[in-house]
DOBA-981789 format. One record per residue: residue in one letter; x, y, z of N, C-alpha, C, O in turn. Coordinates in steps of 0.05 Angstrom, whole numbers, padded with zeros to 5 digits, always signed. Layout:
N
AXYZXYZXYZXYZ;...
# end
This chain:
147
M-00260-00665-00795-00257-00662-00823-00275-00683-00837-00277-00706-00827;D-00287-00676-00859-00303-00694-00874-00286-00718-00884-00264-00713-00895;K-00296-00742-00881-00281-00766-00888-00273-00767-00918-00252-00776-00925;N-00291-00757-00935-00285-00757-00964-00262-00737-00971-00245-00743-00987;I-00263-00714-00958-00241-00695-00962-00215-00706-00951-00194-00704-00964;R-00216-00718-00928-00192-00731-00916-00180-00751-00935-00156-00751-00941;R-00197-00769-00945-00189-00790-00963-00177-00778-00989-00157-00788-01000;E-00190-00757-00999-00180-00745-01024-00152-00732-01020-00135-00735-01037;I-00148-00719-00998-00122-00707-00993-00101-00728-00990-00079-00725-01001;I-00106-00749-00975-00087-00771-00972-00081-00784-00999-00057-00788-01006;L-00101-00791-01013-00097-00804-01040-00082-00786-01060-00065-00796-01075;D-00089-00761-01060-00075-00743-01079-00046-00741-01072-00029-00741-01090;N-00039-00739-01047-00011-00737-01038+00003-00763-01041+00028-00764-01043;Y-00011-00785-01041+00002-00811-01046+00007-00815-01077+00029-00824-01085;Q-00013-00809-01093-00010-00813-01121+00007-00792-01134+00021-00798-01154;N+00008-00767-01124+00023-00745-01135+00039-00732-01114+00035-00708-01109;P+00058-00746-01101+00073-00733-01079+00091-00710-01089+00102-00712-01111;V+00094-00690-01074+00111-00668-01081+00141-00675-01075+00147-00691-01057;N+00158-00664-01092+00187-00666-01087+00198-00694-01085+00216-00699-01069;R+00186-00712-01100+00197-00739-01101+00222-00740-01119+00221-00729-01141;G+00243-00751-01110+00268-00752-01125+00291-00739-01110+00288-00715-01102;L+00312-00753-01105+00335-00742-01090+00352-00725-01108+00349-00725-01133;T+00371-00710-01095+00389-00692-01110+00417-00699-01103+00423-00711-01082;D+00435-00691-01121+00464-00695-01116+00477-00670-01103+00501-00669-01097;D+00460-00649-01098+00469-00624-01087+00479-00629-01058+00465-00639-01041;K+00504-00622-01054+00518-00627-01028+00507-00609-01006+00514-00612-00982;D+00491-00589-01013+00480-00571-00992+00456-00584-00978+00446-00572-00958;Y+00447-00606-00986+00425-00620-00974+00435-00640-00952+00456-00653-00956;I+00422-00642-00930+00428-00660-00909+00410-00684-00912+00386-00682-00915;Y+00423-00708-00912+00410-00733-00918+00402-00749-00892+00416-00748-00872;Q+00379-00762-00893+00371-00780-00872+00354-00803-00883+00336-00798-00899;N+00360-00828-00877+00343-00851-00884+00326-00858-00859+00335-00855-00836;T+00302-00867-00864+00285-00876-00843+00269-00899-00853+00261-00900-00876;N+00265-00919-00836+00250-00942-00845+00234-00954-00821+00240-00949-00798;S+00215-00970-00828+00199-00983-00808+00208-01012-00802+00218-01026-00821;D+00206-01020-00778+00213-01048-00771+00190-01066-00777+00194-01091-00778;S+00166-01056-00782+00143-01073-00784+00130-01073-00812+00111-01088-00816;C+00140-01057-00831+00129-01058-00858+00150-01049-00878+00173-01048-00871;I+00141-01044-00903+00159-01038-00924+00169-01009-00924+00188-01003-00939;D+00158-00992-00908+00164-00964-00910+00195-00960-00906+00207-00967-00885;N+00208-00948-00926+00236-00942-00925+00240-00918-00943+00239-00920-00967;I+00245-00895-00930+00248-00870-00946+00274-00855-00940+00283-00855-00917;D+00285-00843-00960+00308-00827-00959+00298-00797-00961+00282-00791-00979;M+00308-00781-00943+00300-00752-00944+00325-00735-00945+00345-00742-00934;Q+00322-00712-00958+00343-00693-00959+00330-00665-00954+00308-00658-00964;L+00343-00649-00938+00333-00623-00930+00355-00602-00935+00379-00607-00929;K+00347-00580-00947+00366-00557-00952+00357-00534-00934+00334-00525-00935;E+00376-00524-00918+00370-00502-00900+00390-00480-00906+00413-00484-00911;E+00380-00455-00906+00397-00431-00909+00388-00410-00889+00364-00402-00888;D+00406-00400-00874+00400-00379-00854+00376-00385-00837+00360-00367-00831;G+00374-00409-00828+00353-00417-00809+00326-00421-00822+00306-00424-00808;I+00325-00422-00848+00300-00427-00863+00302-00453-00879+00322-00459-00891;I+00281-00469-00878+00280-00493-00894+00273-00485-00923+00251-00476-00929;K+00293-00488-00941+00290-00480-00969+00278-00501-00986+00264-00495-01005;D+00284-00527-00980+00275-00549-00996+00277-00575-00981+00294-00578-00963;I+00259-00593-00987+00260-00621-00976+00252-00639-01000+00232-00634-01013;V+00268-00660-01004+00261-00680-01025+00262-00707-01012+00274-00711-00990;F+00250-00726-01026+00250-00754-01015+00247-00774-01037+00240-00767-01060;D+00254-00799-01030+00249-00821-01048+00248-00846-01031+00256-00846-01008;G+00239-00868-01043+00238-00893-01029+00212-00908-01035+00196-00901-01052;E+00209-00929-01019+00185-00946-01021+00169-00943-00996+00179-00948-00974;A+00144-00937-00999+00127-00933-00974+00098-00936-00981+00089-00933-01004;C+00082-00941-00960+00053-00944-00963+00040-00917-00968+00054-00897-00968;A+00015-00918-00972-00001-00893-00978+00000-00874-00955+00003-00850-00960;I-00001-00883-00930-00001-00865-00907+00027-00851-00905+00029-00827-00902;C+00048-00867-00907+00075-00856-00904+00081-00837-00927+00092-00815-00923;T+00076-00845-00951+00081-00828-00975+00065-00802-00973+00077-00780-00978;S+00039-00803-00967+00024-00780-00966+00032-00761-00943+00033-00737-00946;A+00038-00773-00920+00048-00758-00897+00074-00744-00904+00078-00721-00896;T+00092-00757-00919+00117-00744-00927+00111-00721-00945+00122-00699-00940;S+00094-00724-00964+00087-00703-00984+00075-00679-00968+00084-00656-00972;I+00056-00684-00951+00043-00662-00937+00062-00648-00918+00061-00624-00916;L+00078-00664-00905+00098-00652-00886+00118-00634-00902+00125-00613-00892;I+00127-00643-00925+00144-00627-00941+00131-00600-00949+00144-00579-00946;K+00107-00602-00958+00093-00577-00966+00090-00559-00942+00091-00534-00945;T+00085-00570-00919+00080-00554-00895+00106-00541-00885+00105-00519-00874;L+00129-00554-00888+00153-00544-00875+00170-00526-00893+00185-00510-00882;I+00169-00529-00919+00185-00512-00936+00178-00482-00932+00155-00475-00932;G+00199-00466-00927+00194-00437-00923+00192-00431-00893+00191-00407-00886;K+00192-00451-00876+00189-00445-00847+00217-00443-00835+00237-00454-00845;T+00218-00429-00813+00244-00428-00797+00248-00455-00784+00229-00470-00782;L+00271-00461-00775+00277-00485-00761+00260-00487-00736+00249-00509-00730;E+00256-00466-00722+00240-00466-00698+00211-00471-00704+00197-00486-00690;E+00200-00459-00726+00173-00464-00734+00169-00493-00741+00149-00506-00734;A+00189-00504-00756+00188-00532-00764+00187-00551-00740+00171-00570-00739;K+00203-00545-00720+00204-00562-00695+00177-00560-00682+00167-00581-00672;A+00165-00537-00681+00138-00534-00668+00117-00550-00683+00101-00563-00671;I+00118-00548-00709+00098-00563-00726+00102-00593-00721+00083-00608-00716;I+00127-00603-00722+00132-00631-00719+00124-00640-00691+00112-00661-00688;N+00130-00624-00671+00122-00631-00643+00092-00634-00641+00082-00653-00630;N+00077-00614-00653+00048-00615-00651+00037-00639-00667+00018-00652-00659;Y+00049-00644-00690+00040-00666-00707+00043-00693-00691+00025-00710-00691;K+00067-00696-00679+00072-00721-00664+00054-00723-00640+00044-00745-00634;N+00048-00701-00627+00028-00701-00605+00001-00710-00615-00013-00725-00602;M-00007-00699-00638-00033-00707-00649-00034-00737-00654-00054-00750-00647;I-00014-00748-00667-00013-00776-00673-00014-00793-00648-00026-00815-00648;N-00001-00783-00627+00001-00798-00602-00020-00790-00581-00018-00796-00558;E-00042-00777-00591-00064-00770-00575-00058-00752-00551-00069-00756-00529;K-00039-00734-00555-00032-00714-00535-00042-00687-00544-00052-00684-00567;K-00041-00667-00526-00050-00640-00533-00033-00629-00555-00009-00631-00555;Y-00047-00615-00575-00034-00603-00597-00049-00579-00607-00073-00576-00601;D-00035-00562-00622-00047-00538-00634-00055-00543-00663-00037-00542-00680;E-00079-00547-00668-00089-00554-00695-00082-00533-00715-00077-00540-00738;K-00081-00507-00707-00075-00486-00725-00047-00488-00739-00043-00477-00760;L-00029-00501-00726-00002-00504-00737+00001-00525-00758+00021-00526-00772;L-00019-00543-00760-00016-00567-00776-00025-00566-00805-00015-00582-00821;G-00042-00548-00812-00052-00546-00840-00063-00573-00849-00079-00585-00834;E-00055-00583-00872-00066-00608-00883-00058-00632-00866-00070-00653-00868;L-00037-00630-00850-00029-00653-00833-00052-00662-00815-00051-00684-00805;I-00072-00645-00811-00094-00651-00795-00110-00676-00805-00126-00687-00791;V-00105-00683-00830-00119-00707-00841-00112-00733-00825-00126-00753-00827;Y-00091-00732-00810-00082-00755-00795-00092-00754-00766-00082-00769-00749;D-00111-00737-00760-00120-00734-00732-00134-00758-00721-00138-00760-00697;E-00143-00777-00738-00156-00801-00728-00138-00826-00732-00148-00849-00728;I-00114-00823-00740-00096-00846-00746-00091-00863-00720-00086-00887-00722;Y-00094-00850-00697-00091-00865-00672-00111-00889-00670-00106-00908-00655;M-00133-00887-00684-00153-00909-00685-00143-00933-00700-00155-00954-00698;Q-00120-00930-00714-00107-00953-00728-00078-00954-00717-00060-00945-00732;P-00074-00964-00693-00047-00963-00681-00025-00973-00699-00002-00963-00698;N-00031-00993-00716-00010-01003-00734-00002-00983-00756+00018-00988-00769;R-00017-00962-00760-00011-00942-00780+00003-00918-00769+00012-00901-00785;K+00004-00915-00743+00017-00891-00730+00045-00889-00740+00054-00867-00747;M+00061-00911-00740+00089-00909-00748+00091-00899-00777+00109-00884-00784;C+00073-00908-00794+00072-00899-00822+00070-00869-00824+00084-00856-00840;A+00053-00858-00808+00048-00829-00807+00072-00813-00795+00077-00790-00801;L+00086-00827-00776+00107-00813-00762+00135-00815-00775+00153-00800-00769;L+00138-00834-00793+00165-00838-00804+00177-00813-00817+00200-00807-00810;P+00163-00798-00834+00176-00775-00845+00183-00753-00825+00204-00740-00827;S+00166-00750-00804+00172-00730-00784+00196-00738-00768+00212-00721-00759;N+00199-00764-00763+00222-00773-00748+00249-00768-00764+00269-00760-00752;A+00248-00772-00790+00271-00766-00807+00278-00736-00807+00301-00728-00804;I+00258-00720-00810+00263-00691-00810+00272-00681-00783+00289-00663-00781;E+00262-00692-00762+00271-00685-00735+00300-00692-00731+00315-00676-00719;K+00309-00714-00742+00337-00722-00740+00355-00702-00757+00377-00695-00748;I+00345-00694-00780+00360-00675-00796+00362-00648-00780+00383-00635-00780;L+00341-00639-00768+00340-00614-00752+00360-00616-00729+00372-00596-00721;E+00363-00639-00717+00382-00643-00696+00410-00641-00706+00428-00630-00693;L+00415-00652-00730+00442-00650-00742+00449-00621-00748+00471-00612-00743;I+00429-00605-00757+00433-00577-00762+00440-00562-00736+00458-00545-00734;D+00424-00568-00715+00429-00556-00689+00457-00562-00679+00471-00544-00669;N+00465-00588-00681+00491-00596-00671+00514-00582-00687+00534-00573-00675;A+00510-00579-00713+00530-00565-00729+00531-00536-00723+00553-00525-00722;T+00509-00524-00717+00507-00496-00710+00521-00492-00683+00536-00473-00679;D+00516-00510-00664+00529-00507-00637+00559-00509-00639+00573-00495-00625;K+00569-00527-00657+00598-00530-00660+00611-00506-00673+00635-00501-00669;N+00596-00491-00689+00607-00468-00703+00606-00442-00686+00616-00422-00695;R+00595-00444-00662+00593-00420-00645+00618-00416-00630+00620-00397-00614;
# end
């Protein structure tokens, strides 16, 4: 990807992140995530209906990489099934960790394909996916208990 386009996408999602602001709606599942090594601390809420991610919102204090990754991940996952979301997150994490991944699943998340060159920024890029992964586990556990 062209470095200028990459930079533009990251900056736009940092300066104008989608779905910033939490909700009082009890249908949303909440998860906080933070970094041990920097200021990144975000709260995320996800609403799921019938196995589809209907909405994701967030708030908190985070660097440009974490905020933009959160925004792009939200845009990528809304409307996806839980299984599609898991596949996207798995591929995204593989990309960040220099493992085999399917680029076609990632959309704009591909802007972080070189983040491994800055090891101290990997956690910033992974923080939102870790939070959503925990929420998806909570949904899976609740679904298993209801069977």
